[in-house]
N, C-alpha and C positions, 0 to 999 in steps of 0.2 A: 427565499429571497430571489432566486433566479426566475421564478414564475412572475414575480412582480415586475421584473425587468422586461417582460414580454416574450420570454423564450417559451417554446412549446414544451409540454411536460416531459416528453421523451428526451429532449435535448438537455433539459435541466437535470434530470436523473443521471444521464451519461456524464455530465460535467462533474457532478458530485462524486460519482464513482471513480472518475479519472483522477481527481485530486486525492482521494483516499488511497488509490493504488500507488500513486507516486510517493505519498507520504510513507506508506508501509515499505516500499522498496528502498527509500532513502534511509529509513531507520534500520532496516536489515543490513544494508551496506555499512553503516556506521558501526553496528555491533561487530560485524566481521572485521572491519578495519582496526577496531580497538581490541581485537582478539578476545571478545567475550563469548564467542561461539565455539563450543567444543565439538569439532567435526567427528571425532571418534564416537562420542556419545550420540550424536545426531544420526550417524549411520545405522545404529541399532533401532532408533526410533522410527526411521523411514521404512524399515522392513515390515 
């Protein structure tokens, strides 16, 4: 859809990635806020 608006391809791809990144970050923060993330379990998964 961004290409139809006249944006160059590299700008359109960057725009889509930015919105995806922001959505993922917001979802992660909501999970943490609602205490749905077990940090003790996550510690072992990160190693």
